[in-house]
Biotite code that builds the C-alpha atoms (Angstrom):
import biotite.structure as struc

atoms = struc.array([
    struc.Atom([94.722, 108.160, 107.723], chain_id="A", res_id=1, res_name="MET", atom_name="CA", element="C"),
    struc.Atom([98.378, 108.759, 108.347], chain_id="A", res_id=2, res_name="ALA", atom_name="CA", element="C"),
    struc.Atom([101.030, 106.073, 108.447], chain_id="A", res_id=3, res_name="LEU", atom_name="CA", element="C"),
    struc.Atom([103.864, 106.359, 111.047], chain_id="A", res_id=4, res_name="HIS", atom_name="CA", element="C"),
    struc.Atom([107.239, 105.046, 111.681], chain_id="A", res_id=5, res_name="LEU", atom_name="CA", element="C"),
    struc.Atom([108.666, 103.445, 114.878], chain_id="A", res_id=6, res_name="ILE", atom_name="CA", element="C"),
    struc.Atom([112.390, 103.330, 115.704], chain_id="A", res_id=7, res_name="LYS", atom_name="CA", element="C"),
    struc.Atom([114.492, 102.552, 118.672], chain_id="A", res_id=8, res_name="LEU", atom_name="CA", element="C"),
    struc.Atom([116.378, 105.441, 120.283], chain_id="A", res_id=9, res_name="CYS", atom_name="CA", element="C"),
    struc.Atom([119.638, 103.895, 120.698], chain_id="A", res_id=10, res_name="VAL", atom_name="CA", element="C"),
    struc.Atom([122.027, 105.363, 123.290], chain_id="A", res_id=11, res_name="GLY", atom_name="CA", element="C"),
    struc.Atom([119.462, 107.524, 125.014], chain_id="A", res_id=12, res_name="VAL", atom_name="CA", element="C"),
    struc.Atom([118.429, 106.476, 128.519], chain_id="A", res_id=13, res_name="GLU", atom_name="CA", element="C"),
    struc.Atom([115.429, 108.707, 129.150], chain_id="A", res_id=14, res_name="SER", atom_name="CA", element="C"),
    struc.Atom([113.376, 111.434, 127.425], chain_id="A", res_id=15, res_name="LEU", atom_name="CA", element="C"),
    struc.Atom([115.357, 114.011, 129.137], chain_id="A", res_id=16, res_name="ASP", atom_name="CA", element="C"),
    struc.Atom([118.365, 112.494, 127.612], chain_id="A", res_id=17, res_name="ASP", atom_name="CA", element="C"),
    struc.Atom([116.857, 112.846, 124.176], chain_id="A", res_id=18, res_name="LEU", atom_name="CA", element="C"),
    struc.Atom([115.853, 116.499, 124.869], chain_id="A", res_id=19, res_name="ARG", atom_name="CA", element="C"),
    struc.Atom([119.291, 117.437, 125.931], chain_id="A", res_id=20, res_name="ALA", atom_name="CA", element="C"),
    struc.Atom([120.920, 115.716, 122.997], chain_id="A", res_id=21, res_name="TRP", atom_name="CA", element="C"),
    struc.Atom([118.408, 117.432, 120.469], chain_id="A", res_id=22, res_name="ARG", atom_name="CA", element="C"),
    struc.Atom([119.264, 120.744, 122.067], chain_id="A", res_id=23, res_name="THR", atom_name="CA", element="C"),
    struc.Atom([122.958, 120.423, 121.728], chain_id="A", res_id=24, res_name="GLU", atom_name="CA", element="C"),
    struc.Atom([122.496, 119.202, 118.055], chain_id="A", res_id=25, res_name="ARG", atom_name="CA", element="C"),
    struc.Atom([120.370, 122.302, 117.323], chain_id="A", res_id=26, res_name="ALA", atom_name="CA", element="C"),
    struc.Atom([122.846, 124.571, 118.886], chain_id="A", res_id=27, res_name="LYS", atom_name="CA", element="C"),
    struc.Atom([125.497, 123.276, 116.416], chain_id="A", res_id=28, res_name="GLY", atom_name="CA", element="C"),
    struc.Atom([123.098, 123.914, 113.471], chain_id="A", res_id=29, res_name="GLY", atom_name="CA", element="C"),
    struc.Atom([122.111, 120.288, 112.939], chain_id="A", res_id=30, res_name="HIS", atom_name="CA", element="C"),
    struc.Atom([118.462, 119.718, 111.938], chain_id="A", res_id=31, res_name="PRO", atom_name="CA", element="C"),
    struc.Atom([116.688, 116.779, 113.376], chain_id="A", res_id=32, res_name="PRO", atom_name="CA", element="C"),
    struc.Atom([117.434, 114.168, 110.777], chain_id="A", res_id=33, res_name="ILE", atom_name="CA", element="C"),
    struc.Atom([117.438, 110.494, 110.948], chain_id="A", res_id=34, res_name="VAL", atom_name="CA", element="C"),
    struc.Atom([119.690, 108.550, 108.583], chain_id="A", res_id=35, res_name="HIS", atom_name="CA", element="C"),
    struc.Atom([118.478, 105.044, 107.456], chain_id="A", res_id=36, res_name="THR", atom_name="CA", element="C"),
    struc.Atom([119.567, 102.649, 104.787], chain_id="A", res_id=37, res_name="ARG", atom_name="CA", element="C"),
    struc.Atom([116.083, 101.853, 103.383], chain_id="A", res_id=38, res_name="GLN", atom_name="CA", element="C"),
    struc.Atom([113.727, 104.570, 101.974], chain_id="A", res_id=39, res_name="THR", atom_name="CA", element="C"),
    struc.Atom([110.019, 103.627, 103.030], chain_id="A", res_id=40, res_name="PRO", atom_name="CA", element="C"),
    struc.Atom([108.138, 102.556, 100.056], chain_id="A", res_id=41, res_name="LYS", atom_name="CA", element="C"),
    struc.Atom([104.939, 104.115, 101.634], chain_id="A", res_id=42, res_name="ARG", atom_name="CA", element="C"),
    struc.Atom([106.548, 107.583, 102.007], chain_id="A", res_id=43, res_name="ALA", atom_name="CA", element="C"),
    struc.Atom([103.505, 109.280, 100.627], chain_id="A", res_id=44, res_name="ALA", atom_name="CA", element="C"),
    struc.Atom([101.279, 108.072, 103.240], chain_id="A", res_id=45, res_name="GLU", atom_name="CA", element="C"),
    struc.Atom([103.949, 108.889, 105.994], chain_id="A", res_id=46, res_name="ILE", atom_name="CA", element="C"),
    struc.Atom([104.083, 112.516, 104.744], chain_id="A", res_id=47, res_name="LEU", atom_name="CA", element="C"),
    struc.Atom([100.350, 112.834, 105.002], chain_id="A", res_id=48, res_name="ASP", atom_name="CA", element="C"),
    struc.Atom([100.650, 113.515, 108.786], chain_id="A", res_id=49, res_name="GLY", atom_name="CA", element="C"),
    struc.Atom([102.838, 110.676, 109.980], chain_id="A", res_id=50, res_name="GLY", atom_name="CA", element="C"),
    struc.Atom([105.275, 110.887, 113.025], chain_id="A", res_id=51, res_name="SER", atom_name="CA", element="C"),
    struc.Atom([108.426, 108.947, 114.013], chain_id="A", res_id=52, res_name="LEU", atom_name="CA", element="C"),
    struc.Atom([107.670, 107.232, 117.445], chain_id="A", res_id=53, res_name="TYR", atom_name="CA", element="C"),
    struc.Atom([110.759, 106.752, 119.534], chain_id="A", res_id=54, res_name="TRP", atom_name="CA", element="C"),
    struc.Atom([111.134, 103.702, 121.658], chain_id="A", res_id=55, res_name="VAL", atom_name="CA", element="C"),
    struc.Atom([113.397, 104.566, 124.627], chain_id="A", res_id=56, res_name="ILE", atom_name="CA", element="C"),
    struc.Atom([114.363, 101.883, 127.057], chain_id="A", res_id=57, res_name="LYS", atom_name="CA", element="C"),
    struc.Atom([111.615, 99.410, 126.005], chain_id="A", res_id=58, res_name="GLY", atom_name="CA", element="C"),
    struc.Atom([108.754, 101.870, 125.753], chain_id="A", res_id=59, res_name="SER", atom_name="CA", element="C"),
    struc.Atom([107.387, 104.309, 123.161], chain_id="A", res_id=60, res_name="VAL", atom_name="CA", element="C"),
    struc.Atom([107.535, 107.629, 125.039], chain_id="A", res_id=61, res_name="LEU", atom_name="CA", element="C"),
    struc.Atom([107.662, 110.306, 122.380], chain_id="A", res_id=62, res_name="VAL", atom_name="CA", element="C"),
    struc.Atom([107.086, 111.259, 118.787], chain_id="A", res_id=63, res_name="ARG", atom_name="CA", element="C"),
    struc.Atom([108.166, 113.732, 116.210], chain_id="A", res_id=64, res_name="GLN", atom_name="CA", element="C"),
    struc.Atom([106.254, 114.646, 113.117], chain_id="A", res_id=65, res_name="ARG", atom_name="CA", element="C"),
    struc.Atom([107.786, 113.565, 109.872], chain_id="A", res_id=66, res_name="ILE", atom_name="CA", element="C"),
    struc.Atom([108.336, 116.674, 107.494], chain_id="A", res_id=67, res_name="LEU", atom_name="CA", element="C"),
    struc.Atom([110.229, 115.084, 104.692], chain_id="A", res_id=68, res_name="LYS", atom_name="CA", element="C"),
    struc.Atom([111.689, 111.847, 103.390], chain_id="A", res_id=69, res_name="ILE", atom_name="CA", element="C"),
    struc.Atom([114.500, 112.076, 100.907], chain_id="A", res_id=70, res_name="GLU", atom_name="CA", element="C"),
    struc.Atom([116.720, 109.447, 99.189], chain_id="A", res_id=71, res_name="THR", atom_name="CA", element="C"),
    struc.Atom([120.233, 110.513, 98.574], chain_id="A", res_id=72, res_name="LEU", atom_name="CA", element="C"),
    struc.Atom([122.735, 108.893, 96.110], chain_id="A", res_id=73, res_name="GLU", atom_name="CA", element="C"),
    struc.Atom([126.356, 108.937, 97.065], chain_id="A", res_id=74, res_name="THR", atom_name="CA", element="C"),
    struc.Atom([129.129, 107.050, 95.510], chain_id="A", res_id=75, res_name="GLY", atom_name="CA", element="C"),
    struc.Atom([126.653, 104.438, 93.891], chain_id="A", res_id=76, res_name="GLY", atom_name="CA", element="C"),
    struc.Atom([125.130, 103.915, 97.273], chain_id="A", res_id=77, res_name="ARG", atom_name="CA", element="C"),
    struc.Atom([121.769, 105.275, 98.315], chain_id="A", res_id=78, res_name="SER", atom_name="CA", element="C"),
    struc.Atom([120.643, 106.283, 101.881], chain_id="A", res_id=79, res_name="ARG", atom_name="CA", element="C"),
    struc.Atom([117.504, 107.960, 103.329], chain_id="A", res_id=80, res_name="CYS", atom_name="CA", element="C"),
    struc.Atom([117.134, 111.145, 105.395], chain_id="A", res_id=81, res_name="GLU", atom_name="CA", element="C"),
    struc.Atom([114.082, 111.642, 107.275], chain_id="A", res_id=82, res_name="ILE", atom_name="CA", element="C"),
    struc.Atom([113.714, 115.314, 108.436], chain_id="A", res_id=83, res_name="LEU", atom_name="CA", element="C"),
    struc.Atom([111.784, 115.647, 111.710], chain_id="A", res_id=84, res_name="LEU", atom_name="CA", element="C"),
    struc.Atom([110.047, 118.474, 113.286], chain_id="A", res_id=85, res_name="ASP", atom_name="CA", element="C"),
    struc.Atom([111.872, 120.018, 116.347], chain_id="A", res_id=86, res_name="GLU", atom_name="CA", element="C"),
    struc.Atom([108.927, 119.456, 118.692], chain_id="A", res_id=87, res_name="ASP", atom_name="CA", element="C"),
    struc.Atom([109.354, 116.292, 120.891], chain_id="A", res_id=88, res_name="LEU", atom_name="CA", element="C"),
    struc.Atom([105.427, 115.271, 121.647], chain_id="A", res_id=89, res_name="ILE", atom_name="CA", element="C"),
    struc.Atom([105.438, 113.081, 124.604], chain_id="A", res_id=90, res_name="GLN", atom_name="CA", element="C"),
    struc.Atom([103.061, 109.941, 124.368], chain_id="A", res_id=91, res_name="THR", atom_name="CA", element="C"),
    struc.Atom([101.526, 107.636, 126.755], chain_id="A", res_id=92, res_name="ALA", atom_name="CA", element="C"),
    struc.Atom([104.080, 104.881, 127.523], chain_id="A", res_id=93, res_name="PRO", atom_name="CA", element="C"),
    struc.Atom([103.698, 101.763, 125.393], chain_id="A", res_id=94, res_name="GLN", atom_name="CA", element="C"),
    struc.Atom([105.864, 98.741, 125.815], chain_id="A", res_id=95, res_name="PRO", atom_name="CA", element="C"),
    struc.Atom([107.889, 97.477, 122.878], chain_id="A", res_id=96, res_name="ARG", atom_name="CA", element="C"),
    struc.Atom([110.276, 94.752, 122.310], chain_id="A", res_id=97, res_name="ARG", atom_name="CA", element="C"),
    struc.Atom([113.739, 95.485, 120.667], chain_id="A", res_id=98, res_name="PRO", atom_name="CA", element="C"),
    struc.Atom([113.951, 95.398, 116.796], chain_id="A", res_id=99, res_name="PHE", atom_name="CA", element="C"),
    struc.Atom([116.376, 96.649, 114.198], chain_id="A", res_id=100, res_name="GLN", atom_name="CA", element="C"),
    struc.Atom([115.850, 99.518, 111.906], chain_id="A", res_id=101, res_name="GLY", atom_name="CA", element="C"),
    struc.Atom([112.402, 101.208, 111.548], chain_id="A", res_id=102, res_name="TRP", atom_name="CA", element="C"),
    struc.Atom([109.075, 99.856, 111.146], chain_id="A", res_id=103, res_name="ARG", atom_name="CA", element="C"),
    struc.Atom([105.738, 100.886, 109.916], chain_id="A", res_id=104, res_name="TYR", atom_name="CA", element="C"),
    struc.Atom([103.459, 101.954, 112.794], chain_id="A", res_id=105, res_name="PHE", atom_name="CA", element="C"),
    struc.Atom([99.653, 101.896, 111.913], chain_id="A", res_id=106, res_name="GLU", atom_name="CA", element="C"),
    struc.Atom([97.474, 104.622, 113.276], chain_id="A", res_id=107, res_name="ALA", atom_name="CA", element="C"),
    struc.Atom([95.296, 102.290, 115.160], chain_id="A", res_id=108, res_name="LYS", atom_name="CA", element="C"),
    struc.Atom([98.569, 100.923, 117.113], chain_id="A", res_id=109, res_name="ASP", atom_name="CA", element="C"),
    struc.Atom([99.912, 104.290, 118.234], chain_id="A", res_id=110, res_name="VAL", atom_name="CA", element="C"),
    struc.Atom([99.815, 105.502, 121.900], chain_id="A", res_id=111, res_name="PRO", atom_name="CA", element="C"),
    struc.Atom([97.847, 108.673, 122.617], chain_id="A", res_id=112, res_name="PRO", atom_name="CA", element="C"),
    struc.Atom([99.681, 111.999, 123.121], chain_id="A", res_id=113, res_name="ASP", atom_name="CA", element="C"),
    struc.Atom([100.050, 113.179, 126.643], chain_id="A", res_id=114, res_name="LEU", atom_name="CA", element="C"),
    struc.Atom([98.813, 116.738, 127.476], chain_id="A", res_id=115, res_name="GLY", atom_name="CA", element="C"),
    struc.Atom([97.075, 118.900, 129.802], chain_id="A", res_id=116, res_name="GLY", atom_name="CA", element="C"),
    struc.Atom([97.893, 120.177, 133.168], chain_id="A", res_id=117, res_name="GLU", atom_name="CA", element="C"),
    struc.Atom([98.698, 117.668, 135.959], chain_id="A", res_id=118, res_name="GLY", atom_name="CA", element="C"),
    struc.Atom([98.438, 114.841, 133.487], chain_id="A", res_id=119, res_name="GLY", atom_name="CA", element="C"),
    struc.Atom([100.585, 111.595, 133.291], chain_id="A", res_id=120, res_name="ALA", atom_name="CA", element="C"),
    struc.Atom([103.373, 113.676, 131.717], chain_id="A", res_id=121, res_name="GLU", atom_name="CA", element="C"),
    struc.Atom([104.321, 115.044, 135.161], chain_id="A", res_id=122, res_name="ALA", atom_name="CA", element="C"),
    struc.Atom([104.856, 111.524, 136.417], chain_id="A", res_id=123, res_name="MET", atom_name="CA", element="C"),
    struc.Atom([108.506, 110.577, 136.896], chain_id="A", res_id=124, res_name="PRO", atom_name="CA", element="C"),
    struc.Atom([109.510, 108.129, 134.290], chain_id="A", res_id=125, res_name="GLN", atom_name="CA", element="C"),
    struc.Atom([110.898, 105.517, 136.530], chain_id="A", res_id=126, res_name="GLU", atom_name="CA", element="C"),
    struc.Atom([107.652, 105.424, 138.358], chain_id="A", res_id=127, res_name="LEU", atom_name="CA", element="C"),
    struc.Atom([105.792, 105.064, 135.151], chain_id="A", res_id=128, res_name="ALA", atom_name="CA", element="C"),
    struc.Atom([107.968, 102.218, 134.222], chain_id="A", res_id=129, res_name="ARG", atom_name="CA", element="C"),
    struc.Atom([107.299, 100.450, 137.524], chain_id="A", res_id=130, res_name="GLN", atom_name="CA", element="C"),
    struc.Atom([103.647, 100.913, 137.118], chain_id="A", res_id=131, res_name="LEU", atom_name="CA", element="C"),
    struc.Atom([103.780, 99.454, 133.589], chain_id="A", res_id=132, res_name="ARG", atom_name="CA", element="C"),
    struc.Atom([105.820, 96.389, 134.811], chain_id="A", res_id=133, res_name="GLU", atom_name="CA", element="C"),
    struc.Atom([103.190, 95.825, 137.571], chain_id="A", res_id=134, res_name="LEU", atom_name="CA", element="C"),
    struc.Atom([100.452, 95.947, 134.964], chain_id="A", res_id=135, res_name="GLY", atom_name="CA", element="C"),
    struc.Atom([98.915, 98.960, 136.840], chain_id="A", res_id=136, res_name="ALA", atom_name="CA", element="C"),
    struc.Atom([99.175, 101.245, 133.778], chain_id="A", res_id=137, res_name="TRP", atom_name="CA", element="C"),
])
């Protein structure tokens, strides 16, 4: 069973903002890479089908498959680059409290992907947020 990562999507207000930002970066020839200070020690498990789940404004809303994890050494310092798939896969909203860095995200805890015609992905994010706050979703 694959292991996943979860990370805050800082500076992004909505899923549409993330899509627009990724589109602009792709136009400039920048691949979808996340830079972190720490390399996951369980990288082999993550690379076995894992994804990076993005927390946007207090909820997990989207994921991207992790394609590669690489540790780079520069000037006596190391950093990690996580290469992601271009596709943004929308998930069922799942509330999350703020945290720093990334965390491991077990397969049993991940929200399901959204899909299908007329599904919840068609619901405006603000309405979905209000329903979650009311406990109706």
